[in-house]
C-alpha positions in Angstrom: 240.6 166.2 50.7 242.6 163.9 48.6 240.8 161.2 51.0 237.0 162.4 50.0 237.4 162.5 46.1 239.3 158.8 46.0 236.7 158.0 49.2 234.0 159.5 46.6 235.7 157.5 43.6 235.3 154.0 45.1 231.5 154.0 46.1 231.1 155.4 42.8 233.2 152.3 41.6 231.3 150.1 43.3 227.9 151.1 43.5 227.5 151.5 39.2 229.5 148.2 39.4 226.4 146.3 39.8 224.6 147.7 36.8 227.8 147.8 33.9 227.2 143.4 34.9 224.0 143.6 33.8 222.9 142.2 30.4 221.4 144.7 28.6 218.3 142.9 26.3 217.7 144.9 22.9 214.5 146.5 23.2 212.0 146.0 19.7 213.6 149.8 18.5 217.3 148.3 19.0 216.2 145.5 17.1 214.2 147.7 14.5 217.9 149.5 14.1 219.6 146.7 13.2 217.5 145.7 10.7 217.4 149.4 8.9 221.6 149.5 9.6 221.7 146.0 7.9 219.2 147.3 4.9 221.2 150.7 4.1 224.2 148.6 4.8 223.3 146.2 1.8 224.4 143.2 4.5 222.0 141.4 6.5 224.6 139.9 8.0 223.8 141.3 11.7 219.9 140.7 11.7 220.9 136.6 11.2 221.5 136.6 15.0 217.6 138.2 15.5 215.7 135.9 13.7 213.8 133.2 15.0 214.5 129.4 14.8 211.8 129.3 12.8 212.6 132.3 10.8 215.8 131.1 10.3 214.8 128.2 9.2 212.1 128.7 6.6 215.4 130.9 4.9 217.6 128.6 5.0 215.6 125.9 3.4 214.2 128.1 1.0 218.3 129.5 0.0 218.7 125.4 -0.4 215.7 125.1 -2.4 216.4 128.1 -4.6 220.6 126.7 -5.2 219.1 123.0 -6.2 216.3 124.8 -9.1 219.4 127.4 -10.2 221.2 123.6 -10.3 218.8 122.0 -12.4 217.7 125.5 -14.3 221.2 126.8 -14.9 220.1 129.7 -18.2 217.4 130.8 -16.0 216.8 133.3 -13.0 216.2 131.6 -10.2 212.8 131.9 -7.8 215.5 134.4 -5.7 217.6 135.4 -8.3 217.6 139.1 -6.0 218.3 137.2 -2.6 215.7 137.1 0.1 213.0 139.5 -0.2 213.7 141.3 2.9 211.5 144.2 2.0 208.0 145.3 -0.4 210.6 146.8 -3.4 214.0 145.2 -4.4 214.7 149.0 -4.7 217.9 150.0 -2.9 217.0 153.3 -0.7 219.1 155.3 1.3 217.2 155.8 4.3 215.2 154.5 6.4 213.6 154.8 10.1 211.9 152.7 12.9 208.7 154.3 13.1 206.4 153.3 15.4 206.2 150.3 17.7 203.4 148.4 19.1 204.3 146.6 21.5 201.9 143.5 22.2 202.3 140.5 25.4 205.0 138.7 24.0 205.2 140.0 20.8 205.8 143.6 18.8 205.6 145.2 15.9 208.1 147.8 14.1 207.8 149.8 11.5 210.2 150.4 9.2 210.5 153.0 6.6 212.3 153.0 3.7 212.7 156.4 2.1 213.5 158.0 -1.1 214.8 161.6 -1.0 215.2 162.0 -4.7 211.6 160.3 -4.7 209.3 160.7 -1.9 206.6 159.4 -3.6 208.6 156.2 -3.7 208.6 156.0 0.4 207.1 153.0 1.6 206.4 151.2 5.2 206.9 147.8 6.6 206.9 145.9 9.3 208.2 143.5 11.8 207.0 140.9 13.5 209.1 140.2 17.1 208.2 137.9 19.4 209.6 137.2 22.1 211.6 134.5 23.0 212.8 132.5 26.3 216.8 132.5 27.3 217.4 129.9 30.2 220.2 131.8 30.9 219.2 134.9 31.0 216.6 136.2 33.7 214.5 138.3 30.2 213.9 137.3 27.0 215.2 138.6 23.6 212.9 140.0 21.1 213.2 138.2 17.3 212.0 138.0 13.8 209.7 136.5 12.7 208.2 137.6 9.6 208.4 141.3 7.7 204.7 142.3 6.4 204.8 144.0 3.3 203.6 147.8 2.8 201.8 146.2 0.0 200.6 143.4 1.1 201.9 140.2 2.1 205.5 138.5 4.2 208.7 137.2 3.9 207.9 133.9 4.9 204.7 133.6 2.1 207.4 135.3 -0.2 209.5 132.4 0.2 207.1 129.2 0.5 204.7 130.9 -2.6 208.4 130.7 -4.5 208.5 127.1 -4.9 205.0 125.8 -4.8 204.8 123.6 -7.4 
């Protein structure tokens, strides 16, 4: 009897090993969940690795321009004085949930809903635009955030570009 249990355990371990060795690829829902957790935690550091190279560069450029503007205008609030505008309104929302996900060939749209329990009418839904990027060392691509489309119109890339338009 003990041999049967031991053999069953070995067989289970051998069949489970390849599955556990596979690389997990984040789904669009996973990316949206990480985004929400970061917004609620007021720490966008976990999202930095989920940005496309292009969006990360747009943000880095805007932060450099903001620092230069602040240095040249020490008595004024800089254009990004409230930080990167990751959502439609800068107000802290105590709840963030992932809503509808619309995948298409190589891209996906993920609804991110911010809720204010004390003021339900203030709730709004932004949308993440994700693109699938190649990962040469992996068999599957990876979903990356390429933009945030605001509930009231406009988007993150446009706002960052217009913040420093001359």
